[in-house]
C-alpha positions in Angstrom: -117.9 183.0 -41.8 -117.7 181.5 -45.1 -114.7 183.8 -46.1 -112.8 183.0 -42.8 -113.3 179.1 -43.4 -112.1 179.5 -46.8 -108.9 181.4 -45.9 -108.4 178.8 -43.1 -108.8 175.9 -45.5 -106.4 177.5 -48.2 -103.5 178.0 -45.4 -103.6 174.5 -44.5 -103.9 173.1 -48.0 -100.6 175.3 -48.7 -98.8 173.9 -45.8 -99.9 170.4 -45.4 -101.3 169.0 -48.5 -99.3 166.6 -50.9 -99.3 167.6 -54.6 -97.4 166.7 -57.6 -94.2 168.7 -57.9 -92.0 168.9 -60.9 -88.1 168.4 -60.9 -87.1 171.6 -59.2 -84.3 172.7 -57.1 -84.5 174.8 -53.9 -81.8 176.3 -51.9 -81.9 178.5 -48.9 -78.5 180.2 -48.0 -77.1 182.3 -45.2 -75.3 185.2 -46.6 -73.0 186.6 -43.7 -69.7 188.4 -43.8 -66.6 186.1 -43.4 -65.5 188.1 -40.6 -66.7 190.5 -37.9 -64.8 192.5 -35.5 -65.2 191.8 -31.7 -68.1 193.4 -30.3 -69.2 194.8 -33.5 -72.7 194.7 -35.3 -73.2 192.8 -38.7 -76.0 191.3 -40.5 -76.7 188.1 -42.4 -79.4 187.6 -45.1 -81.4 184.3 -45.9 -81.2 184.0 -49.8 -83.4 181.9 -51.7 -82.8 180.4 -55.0 -84.9 178.0 -57.0 -85.8 177.2 -60.7 -88.9 176.3 -62.6 -91.3 175.7 -63.8 -93.5 176.1 -60.7 -94.1 178.9 -58.3 -93.7 179.1 -54.8 -96.6 179.6 -52.3 -94.7 180.0 -48.9 -92.1 179.1 -46.7 -90.9 178.5 -43.1 -87.5 178.2 -41.6 -85.5 178.7 -38.3 -82.0 180.4 -38.4 -79.7 179.4 -35.3 -76.7 181.0 -34.1 -74.0 180.2 -31.9 -74.9 182.0 -28.7 -71.4 181.4 -27.2 -70.0 183.8 -29.7 -72.7 185.7 -31.7 -76.0 187.5 -30.3 -79.3 188.0 -32.2 -80.3 191.4 -31.8 -83.7 191.2 -34.0 -84.7 189.9 -37.4 -86.4 191.5 -40.1 -88.4 190.8 -43.5 -86.0 190.8 -46.5 -86.7 193.0 -49.5 -88.2 189.9 -51.5 -90.5 189.4 -48.4 -91.6 192.9 -48.1 -93.0 193.0 -51.7 -93.8 189.5 -52.7 -97.7 190.0 -52.8 -97.7 191.8 -56.1 -95.5 194.7 -54.6 -97.1 194.3 -51.0 -96.2 192.4 -47.9 -97.5 188.8 -47.9 -100.9 187.8 -47.1 -99.4 186.0 -43.8 -95.9 186.4 -42.1 -95.0 185.4 -38.8 -91.5 185.7 -37.3 -90.0 185.0 -33.6 -86.6 186.1 -32.2 -85.0 184.0 -29.7 -81.7 184.2 -27.9 -80.3 181.5 -30.2 -81.9 182.5 -33.6 -85.3 183.5 -35.1 -88.2 181.8 -37.1 -90.0 182.9 -40.1 -93.5 181.8 -41.5 -94.6 183.4 -44.9 -97.6 182.6 -47.1 -97.5 184.7 -50.1 -101.5 185.1 -50.6 -103.9 183.5 -48.4 -106.3 183.3 -51.3 -103.7 181.9 -53.6 -103.7 184.7 -56.1 -100.0 185.5 -55.9 -97.1 183.6 -55.6 -93.2 183.7 -56.0 -91.7 183.2 -59.5 -88.7 180.8 -59.9 -85.3 183.2 -59.6 -82.3 183.6 -57.9 -81.0 185.9 -55.3 -84.4 186.6 -53.1 -83.8 188.1 -50.1 -86.3 186.6 -47.5 -85.0 187.7 -44.2 -82.3 189.5 -42.3 -80.8 188.7 -39.0 -78.9 191.7 -37.1 -76.4 190.5 -34.7 -73.5 191.5 -32.6 -70.3 189.5 -32.4 -68.8 188.5 -29.2 -65.4 187.5 -28.2 -62.7 186.4 -30.7 -63.2 182.9 -32.3 -62.0 181.2 -35.4 -65.4 180.4 -36.6 -69.0 180.9 -35.1 -72.0 179.4 -37.2 -75.4 180.9 -38.5 -77.3 177.7 -39.7 -80.9 176.7 -40.5 -82.6 174.6 -37.8 -85.8 173.0 -36.9 -85.7 173.4 -33.3 -87.0 177.0 -32.5 -90.5 177.8 -31.4 -93.3 175.7 -29.8 -94.1 173.7 -31.7 -90.5 173.9 -33.7 -90.8 175.7 -36.9 -89.7 173.4 -39.9 -87.5 174.5 -42.8 -89.6 173.9 -45.8 -90.7 175.6 -49.0 -94.4 175.2 -50.4 -94.7 174.2 -54.2 -98.3 173.1 -55.4 -99.4 172.7 -52.0 -96.7 170.4 -51.0 -93.8 171.1 -48.4 -90.5 170.4 -49.5 -87.0 170.5 -47.6 -84.7 172.6 -49.5 -80.9 172.5 -49.6 -79.6 174.6 -46.8 -76.3 176.4 -46.7 -75.2 178.0 -43.5 -72.6 180.2 -42.9 -69.3 180.6 -40.7 -68.2 183.9 -39.3 -64.7 184.3 -37.7 -65.0 187.0 -34.9 -61.8 188.9 -35.2 -60.4 190.4 -32.1 -59.7 194.2 -32.2 -55.9 194.7 -32.3 -54.1 196.7 -29.6 -52.9 200.0 -30.9 -49.4 200.0 -32.1 -46.9 202.8 -32.3 -43.7 203.5 -34.2 -40.8 205.8 -33.1 -39.3 207.5 -36.0 -35.8 209.0 -36.3 -35.2 210.8 -39.5 -32.4 210.4 -42.1 -30.2 213.4 -42.3 -27.2 214.7 -44.2 -24.6 216.7 -42.4 -21.7 218.7 -43.9 -18.5 219.0 -42.2 -15.0 220.3 -42.8 -12.5 217.6 -43.2 -10.0 220.2 -42.0 -11.3 220.3 -38.5 -13.9 217.7 -38.4 -16.5 220.0 -36.5 -20.3 219.6 -37.2 -23.3 220.0 -35.4 -26.9 219.0 -36.1 -30.5 218.7 -34.5 -33.0 216.0 -35.2 -36.8 215.7 -34.8 -38.1 212.7 -33.1 -42.0 211.6 -33.6 -44.4 208.9 -32.6 -47.2 208.0 -34.8 -50.0 205.4 -34.2 -49.8 202.7 -36.7 -52.6 201.9 -39.1 -53.2 198.3 -37.8 -56.9 198.3 -37.6 -57.1 199.6 -33.9 -59.0 202.6 -33.4 -57.5 205.8 -32.4 -56.2 205.5 -28.8 -55.6 208.1 -25.9 -51.9 207.5 -24.4 -50.8 208.7 -20.8 -47.1 208.6 -21.4 -44.1 206.9 -22.9 -40.5 206.1 -22.6 -37.7 205.8 -25.3 -34.0 205.4 -26.0 -32.0 206.4 -29.2 -28.5 205.2 -29.5 -25.7 206.5 -31.7 -21.9 205.8 -32.4 -20.2 207.6 -29.2 -16.9 207.5 -31.5 -18.5 210.1 -33.9 -20.9 212.2 -32.0 -22.2 213.3 -28.5 -25.6 214.5 -27.3 -25.4 218.1 -26.5 -29.3 218.5 -25.6 -32.8 216.7 -25.8 -35.6 219.4 -25.5 -39.3 218.9 -25.7 -41.0 220.0 -28.7 -44.4 219.9 -30.6 -47.1 217.8 -28.6 -44.9 217.8 -25.4 -43.7 221.5 -25.3 -47.5 222.7 -26.0 -48.8 220.5 -23.3 -50.6 221.9 -20.4 -50.7 225.4 -21.8 -47.1 225.3 -22.5 -45.8 224.2 -19.3 -45.1 220.6 -20.5 -45.9 217.1 -19.0 -46.4 216.5 -15.5 -43.4 214.5 -15.3 -40.3 214.3 -17.5 -36.9 212.7 -17.3 -34.0 213.0 -19.8 -31.2 210.7 -19.3 -27.9 212.1 -21.2 -25.4 210.0 -18.8 -25.1 206.8 -21.1 -22.5 207.8 -23.7 -24.2 205.3 -26.3 -27.5 207.4 -26.4 -30.0 209.2 -24.6 -33.3 208.3 -22.7 -36.4 209.7 -21.9 -39.5 209.0 -19.8 -42.7 211.1 -19.8 -45.9 211.0 -18.0 -48.3 213.9 -19.2 -50.2 214.4 -15.9 -49.3 212.7 -12.7 -53.2 212.9 -11.7 -54.2 211.4 -15.0 -55.9 214.3 -16.5 -54.1 214.6 -19.6 -54.6 211.7 -22.6 -53.1 212.4 -26.0 -53.5 210.5 -29.3 -50.3 209.9 -31.0 -50.7 210.8 -34.6 -47.4 211.8 -36.3 -46.7 213.5 -33.1 -43.3 215.8 -32.8 -42.1 215.0 -29.0 -38.4 215.8 -28.9 -35.5 217.6 -30.8 -32.2 216.2 -30.1 -29.0 218.2 -30.6 -25.5 216.5 -31.5 -22.0 217.6 -32.2 -18.9 215.7 -33.7 -16.3 214.4 -31.3 -13.3 216.3 -31.4 -10.9 215.0 -33.9 -13.2 212.2 -35.2 -13.6 213.4 -38.6 -10.4 215.3 -39.1 -8.8 214.1 -42.2 -11.8 211.9 -43.2 -13.1 211.9 -46.5 -15.7 210.6 -47.6 -17.5 210.9 -44.4 -19.1 208.1 -42.6 -22.8 206.9 -42.3 -24.0 206.6 -38.7 -27.1 204.7 -37.4 -29.7 206.5 -35.2 -31.1 203.3 -33.4 -33.8 202.8 -31.0 -32.5 200.9 -28.1 -34.0 199.2 -25.2 -30.5 198.9 -23.6 -29.7 202.4 -22.7 -29.5 204.1 -19.1 -29.2 202.4 -15.8 -31.6 200.5 -15.3 -32.4 200.3 -19.1 -35.1 202.2 -20.4 -37.8 200.6 -22.5 -39.3 201.8 -25.7 -42.9 201.6 -24.6 -46.3 203.8 -24.9 -48.5 203.7 -21.9 -52.2 203.1 -23.0 -55.0 202.5 -20.5 -52.5 201.7 -17.9 -51.0 199.0 -19.9 -47.3 199.5 -21.6 -47.3 198.7 -25.4 -43.8 198.1 -27.0 -43.0 200.5 -29.8 -42.2 199.7 -33.2 -39.1 201.2 -34.7 -38.1 203.3 -37.4 -34.3 204.1 -37.2 -32.6 207.1 -38.8 -29.3 207.5 -40.2 -26.9 210.6 -40.4 -24.5 210.8 -43.4 -21.5 212.8 -43.2 -20.5 214.7 -46.0 -17.0 216.2 -46.2 -17.1 219.5 -48.0 -14.2 221.9 -48.8 -14.5 225.1 -47.1 -12.9 228.6 -47.6 -12.7 230.9 -44.5 -15.0 234.1 -45.1 -16.2 236.9 -42.7 -20.1 236.9 -42.4 -21.8 239.9 -43.7 -18.6 241.4 -45.5 -20.5 241.0 -48.9 -17.8 243.1 -51.0 -14.8 241.4 -49.4 -13.0 244.7 -48.1 -12.3 243.2 -44.7 -15.1 245.4 -43.1 -18.8 245.2 -42.4 -20.4 248.4 -43.0 -22.9 250.7 -45.2 -21.1 249.5 -48.2 -22.0 245.8 -47.6 -25.9 246.5 -47.5 -25.7 248.6 -50.6 -23.6 245.6 -52.5 -26.4 243.1 -51.3 -29.2 245.4 -52.8 -27.4 246.1 -55.9 -27.1 242.6 -56.6 -30.5 241.6 -55.6 -32.3 244.5 -57.6 -29.9 246.1 -60.1 -27.9 243.1 -61.3 -24.8 244.0 -59.7 -21.9 241.4 -59.1 -21.5 238.9 -56.4 -18.2 237.5 -55.4 -17.8 233.7 -55.4 -18.5 233.3 -51.9 -22.5 233.8 -51.7 -22.8 232.6 -48.0 -20.6 235.8 -46.9 -23.8 237.9 -47.7 -25.9 235.9 -45.4 -25.6 238.6 -42.7 -28.4 237.3 -40.5 -27.7 233.5 -41.2 -31.1 232.2 -42.3 -29.6 230.4 -45.1 -31.0 233.1 -47.7 -29.5 235.8 -49.4 -32.3 238.6 -49.7 -33.0 242.1 -48.5 -33.4 241.1 -45.0 -29.4 240.8 -45.0 -29.0 244.5 -46.1 -31.7 245.4 -43.6 -29.6 243.4 -41.0 -26.3 245.3 -41.9 -28.0 248.6 -41.7 -29.5 247.9 -38.1 -26.3 246.7 -36.8 -24.3 249.8 -38.0 -26.9 252.6 -37.2 -29.3 251.4 -34.9 -27.9 249.3 -32.3 -28.7 245.9 -33.8 -27.5 242.6 -33.2 -23.9 242.0 -34.9 -23.5 239.1 -37.6 -23.4 235.6 -36.3 -20.2 233.6 -36.6 -18.0 233.5 -38.3 -17.5 237.3 -37.5 -15.8 239.3 -36.5 -13.1 236.8 -37.3 -12.9 234.8 -40.4 -14.2 231.0 -40.1 -16.3 228.6 -41.6 -20.0 227.4 -41.3 -20.2 223.7 -42.5 -24.2 223.8 -41.6 -24.7 226.9 -43.9 -27.2 226.9 -46.8 -26.1 227.9 -49.2 -23.6 225.2 -48.8 -20.0 225.8 -47.6 -18.9 224.7 -51.1 -20.6 227.6 -52.4 -17.8 229.8 -51.1 -15.0 228.9 -53.3 -12.9 232.0 -52.8 -13.0 234.8 -50.3 -10.1 237.4 -50.6 -10.4 239.2 -47.3 -9.1 236.7 -44.9 
């Protein structure tokens, strides 16, 4: 009985009595993030700073939050409170959580044998919250209105309760942005002969979700339109590729419509699955390859060649097709990364493919000529592309094998230009690597 009575007197003395307090400063602050994402969880600490010379015997406070935009999930003792009694929890600690905040009351040691020395950065408690709807600023502040009776915000020094300086916090609840997507067209160099102006090329088209803070989203389809200069080129085909070509086990999307009727460009509309069973993330996703050829006569005698823009366009087709991606049934306007085609006029020499030794024929001697060049240091005429028998843009052992297969085992004949002489402006090694060919 004596021990219980003594403890009760000690608590009362700590919280209620008035003693002599030196010239000290006391500050309680809420340390919270400046912003939190909509519907995200975050924590805010109560931090104590005070100077000497006197130690602190206890404290109490209430922390209120704006219930319209922030929800308190729970509160817990901070690292300082948990070890304040000589490395142990305090002799008395009481906390309560409410919808609009929480309270804490702490006596370091009921017998007064331990106390908190002056210092800075003491973590007294932690409030764990969930952000609500987007708002410019929502407050977490100290208050004296929580609990029955309400808990006052005070610190106890030498038996006296003192109202500290109180610094609340403002948290901006930031809305999660909608996912954003960029349609990408490439920049490409295309060779052509100014003599005939003919060239053809193929481009890859990709879609990529932007890094704008939105989580990876699943899409259900998209539509697009890409324009070009109709005085320079025309579209010959648009084919599914990558993600679309592999969809549904290789059968492709449930709905796809390619529009080639507008001379200024082409359009496409895609729904992955008409029953909604396919959803895809678009992360640098290859979706189409488009093939073009130059308009007859457009580049004849033109040197240097022009630069043509490939521009994503919302005005192509009848009715016009919008560049949008469908996410959760809603259409989001796409961002654009346009491309360009730089036409390079090159000097060309007519040649016959696979006629490596330039004798006007394609036979066993050409295969031997290539092997001799590759492995014995033999000569090569100044038209290396003539030795690219299989048209894979390389001159290697496979070209000799290709000739032998053609001549003796019923293999395919060499690609054009063959059997007649001609040019290949898309060839690598480049057409200008054929400086002289004596058998045409």
